[in-house]
C-alpha positions as protocol buffer text, in pm:
chain_id: "A"
residue {
  index: 1
  type: MET
  ca { x: -22071 y: 12270 z: 527 }
}
residue {
  index: 2
  type: LEU
  ca { x: -22087 y: 12596 z: 337 }
}
residue {
  index: 3
  type: GLU
  ca { x: -22126 y: 12404 z: 7 }
}
residue {
  index: 4
  type: ALA
  ca { x: -22394 y: 12188 z: 159 }
}
residue {
  index: 5
  type: LEU
  ca { x: -22585 y: 12512 z: 225 }
}
residue {
  index: 6
  type: GLY
  ca { x: -22545 y: 12632 z: -138 }
}
residue {
  index: 7
  type: GLY
  ca { x: -22219 y: 12829 z: -98 }
}
residue {
  index: 8
  type: GLN
  ca { x: -21927 y: 12798 z: -330 }
}
residue {
  index: 9
  type: CYS
  ca { x: -21565 y: 12738 z: -247 }
}
residue {
  index: 10
  type: ALA
  ca { x: -21312 y: 12994 z: -354 }
}
residue {
  index: 11
  type: CYS
  ca { x: -20992 y: 12822 z: -264 }
}
residue {
  index: 12
  type: SER
  ca { x: -20752 y: 13124 z: -329 }
}
residue {
  index: 13
  type: PRO
  ca { x: -20766 y: 13500 z: -330 }
}
residue {
  index: 14
  type: ARG
  ca { x: -20757 y: 13490 z: -713 }
}
residue {
  index: 15
  type: ARG
  ca { x: -21078 y: 13285 z: -714 }
}
residue {
  index: 16
  type: VAL
  ca { x: -21241 y: 13525 z: -467 }
}
residue {
  index: 17
  type: GLY
  ca { x: -21151 y: 13818 z: -700 }
}
residue {
  index: 18
  type: GLU
  ca { x: -21294 y: 13640 z: -998 }
}
residue {
  index: 19
  type: ARG
  ca { x: -21636 y: 13651 z: -832 }
}
residue {
  index: 20
  type: SER
  ca { x: -21628 y: 13981 z: -642 }
}
residue {
  index: 21
  type: ASP
  ca { x: -21671 y: 14353 z: -677 }
}
residue {
  index: 22
  type: ALA
  ca { x: -21564 y: 14409 z: -314 }
}
residue {
  index: 23
  type: VAL
  ca { x: -21327 y: 14203 z: -99 }
}
residue {
  index: 24
  type: PHE
  ca { x: -21252 y: 14220 z: 262 }
}
residue {
  index: 25
  type: ILE
  ca { x: -20900 y: 14134 z: 369 }
}
residue {
  index: 26
  type: MET
  ca { x: -20863 y: 14052 z: 741 }
}
residue {
  index: 27
  type: VAL
  ca { x: -20513 y: 13896 z: 815 }
}
residue {
  index: 28
  type: MET
  ca { x: -20252 y: 13932 z: 1086 }
}
residue {
  index: 29
  type: ASN
  ca { x: -19990 y: 14162 z: 932 }
}
residue {
  index: 30
  type: GLY
  ca { x: -19888 y: 14370 z: 648 }
}
residue {
  index: 31
  type: GLN
  ca { x: -19685 y: 14097 z: 476 }
}
residue {
  index: 32
  type: GLN
  ca { x: -20000 y: 13888 z: 463 }
}
residue {
  index: 33
  type: VAL
  ca { x: -20201 y: 14173 z: 318 }
}
residue {
  index: 34
  type: LEU
  ca { x: -19949 y: 14211 z: 28 }
}
residue {
  index: 35
  type: GLU
  ca { x: -19945 y: 13832 z: -22 }
}
residue {
  index: 36
  type: VAL
  ca { x: -20323 y: 13814 z: -52 }
}
residue {
  index: 37
  type: MET
  ca { x: -20310 y: 14100 z: -296 }
}
residue {
  index: 38
  type: THR
  ca { x: -20001 y: 14032 z: -502 }
}
residue {
  index: 39
  type: GLY
  ca { x: -19913 y: 13660 z: -459 }
}
residue {
  index: 40
  type: ASN
  ca { x: -19904 y: 13404 z: -728 }
}
residue {
  index: 41
  type: ASP
  ca { x: -20285 y: 13339 z: -670 }
}
residue {
  index: 42
  type: GLY
  ca { x: -20348 y: 13701 z: -547 }
}
residue {
  index: 43
  type: LEU
  ca { x: -20648 y: 13922 z: -590 }
}
residue {
  index: 44
  type: LEU
  ca { x: -20471 y: 14145 z: -839 }
}
residue {
  index: 45
  type: LYS
  ca { x: -20470 y: 13845 z: -1081 }
}
residue {
  index: 46
  type: SER
  ca { x: -20846 y: 13863 z: -1116 }
}
residue {
  index: 47
  type: LEU
  ca { x: -20997 y: 14175 z: -956 }
}
residue {
  index: 48
  type: LYS
  ca { x: -21121 y: 14420 z: -1226 }
}
residue {
  index: 49
  type: PRO
  ca { x: -21106 y: 14800 z: -1234 }
}
residue {
  index: 50
  type: GLY
  ca { x: -21383 y: 14944 z: -1021 }
}
residue {
  index: 51
  type: ALA
  ca { x: -21355 y: 14675 z: -753 }
}
residue {
  index: 52
  type: THR
  ca { x: -21289 y: 14775 z: -399 }
}
residue {
  index: 53
  type: ILE
  ca { x: -21066 y: 14616 z: -134 }
}
residue {
  index: 54
  type: ILE
  ca { x: -21164 y: 14675 z: 222 }
}
residue {
  index: 55
  type: LEU
  ca { x: -20865 y: 14637 z: 444 }
}
residue {
  index: 56
  type: THR
  ca { x: -20994 y: 14533 z: 775 }
}
residue {
  index: 57
  type: ALA
  ca { x: -20663 y: 14395 z: 908 }
}
residue {
  index: 58
  type: THR
  ca { x: -20511 y: 14619 z: 1182 }
}
residue {
  index: 59
  type: VAL
  ca { x: -20169 y: 14681 z: 1030 }
}
residue {
  index: 60
  type: GLU
  ca { x: -19899 y: 14957 z: 1061 }
}
residue {
  index: 61
  type: PRO
  ca { x: -19975 y: 15273 z: 873 }
}
residue {
  index: 62
  type: ASP
  ca { x: -19683 y: 15208 z: 641 }
}
residue {
  index: 63
  type: ASP
  ca { x: -19833 y: 14872 z: 554 }
}
residue {
  index: 64
  type: ALA
  ca { x: -20164 y: 15023 z: 466 }
}
residue {
  index: 65
  type: ARG
  ca { x: -19985 y: 15289 z: 245 }
}
residue {
  index: 66
  type: ALA
  ca { x: -19781 y: 15010 z: 70 }
}
residue {
  index: 67
  type: ALA
  ca { x: -20108 y: 14824 z: -3 }
}
residue {
  index: 68
  type: THR
  ca { x: -20253 y: 15155 z: -149 }
}
residue {
  index: 69
  type: ARG
  ca { x: -19946 y: 15199 z: -361 }
}
residue {
  index: 70
  type: VAL
  ca { x: -19979 y: 14850 z: -516 }
}
residue {
  index: 71
  type: LEU
  ca { x: -20318 y: 14949 z: -636 }
}
residue {
  index: 72
  type: GLU
  ca { x: -20205 y: 15262 z: -806 }
}
residue {
  index: 73
  type: GLU
  ca { x: -20309 y: 15263 z: -1176 }
}
residue {
  index: 74
  type: THR
  ca { x: -20508 y: 14939 z: -1141 }
}
residue {
  index: 75
  type: GLY
  ca { x: -20845 y: 15114 z: -1111 }
}
residue {
  index: 76
  type: ILE
  ca { x: -20912 y: 14916 z: -786 }
}
residue {
  index: 77
  type: ASP
  ca { x: -21008 y: 15127 z: -490 }
}
residue {
  index: 78
  type: ILE
  ca { x: -20899 y: 15055 z: -130 }
}
residue {
  index: 79
  type: ILE
  ca { x: -21071 y: 15143 z: 212 }
}
residue {
  index: 80
  type: ASP
  ca { x: -20849 y: 15122 z: 511 }
}
residue {
  index: 81
  type: ALA
  ca { x: -21094 y: 14994 z: 778 }
}
residue {
  index: 82
  type: PRO
  ca { x: -20909 y: 14845 z: 1078 }
}
residue {
  index: 83
  type: VAL
  ca { x: -21114 y: 14662 z: 1336 }
}
residue {
  index: 84
  type: THR
  ca { x: -21041 y: 14685 z: 1708 }
}
residue {
  index: 85
  type: GLY
  ca { x: -21177 y: 14480 z: 1995 }
}
residue {
  index: 86
  type: GLY
  ca { x: -20991 y: 14143 z: 1953 }
}
residue {
  index: 87
  type: LYS
  ca { x: -21125 y: 13807 z: 2033 }
}
residue {
  index: 88
  type: SER
  ca { x: -21336 y: 13927 z: 2331 }
}
residue {
  index: 89
  type: GLY
  ca { x: -21491 y: 14203 z: 2131 }
}
residue {
  index: 90
  type: ALA
  ca { x: -21583 y: 13943 z: 1853 }
}
residue {
  index: 91
  type: GLU
  ca { x: -21727 y: 13715 z: 2109 }
}
residue {
  index: 92
  type: LYS
  ca { x: -21939 y: 13995 z: 2264 }
}
residue {
  index: 93
  type: GLY
  ca { x: -22036 y: 14142 z: 1928 }
}
residue {
  index: 94
  type: THR
  ca { x: -21875 y: 14478 z: 2024 }
}
residue {
  index: 95
  type: LEU
  ca { x: -21606 y: 14514 z: 1750 }
}
residue {
  index: 96
  type: THR
  ca { x: -21534 y: 14870 z: 1634 }
}
residue {
  index: 97
  type: LEU
  ca { x: -21466 y: 14930 z: 1260 }
}
residue {
  index: 98
  type: MET
  ca { x: -21291 y: 15250 z: 1153 }
}
residue {
  index: 99
  type: ALA
  ca { x: -21278 y: 15357 z: 788 }
}
residue {
  index: 100
  type: ALA
  ca { x: -21065 y: 15593 z: 583 }
}
residue {
  index: 101
  type: ALA
  ca { x: -21055 y: 15635 z: 197 }
}
residue {
  index: 102
  type: PRO
  ca { x: -20954 y: 15898 z: -50 }
}
residue {
  index: 103
  type: GLU
  ca { x: -21214 y: 16156 z: -156 }
}
residue {
  index: 104
  type: PRO
  ca { x: -21408 y: 16032 z: -452 }
}
residue {
  index: 105
  type: ASN
  ca { x: -21314 y: 16194 z: -786 }
}
């Protein structure tokens, strides 16, 4: 349906990265975050320096730190922005997004 409306299919994180300056990652856990970033078809295969990953998955702090470490020396920025509210918040349009990122240089 998206393609019928003029959208384009990006069938892997790598393909998303090829076409993006900023990417939202919203998955269920830290292992999935790292897979989206570093897997065989992961974002890091294609995102360019200056791009930003917005981590909207609500994961453990150690998982968010691990994702940040993966990006060291890549020139890719990360914003940790977990979402709260769950399914009912999504249905009601009342999700809350919190954000944290390093100070800009």
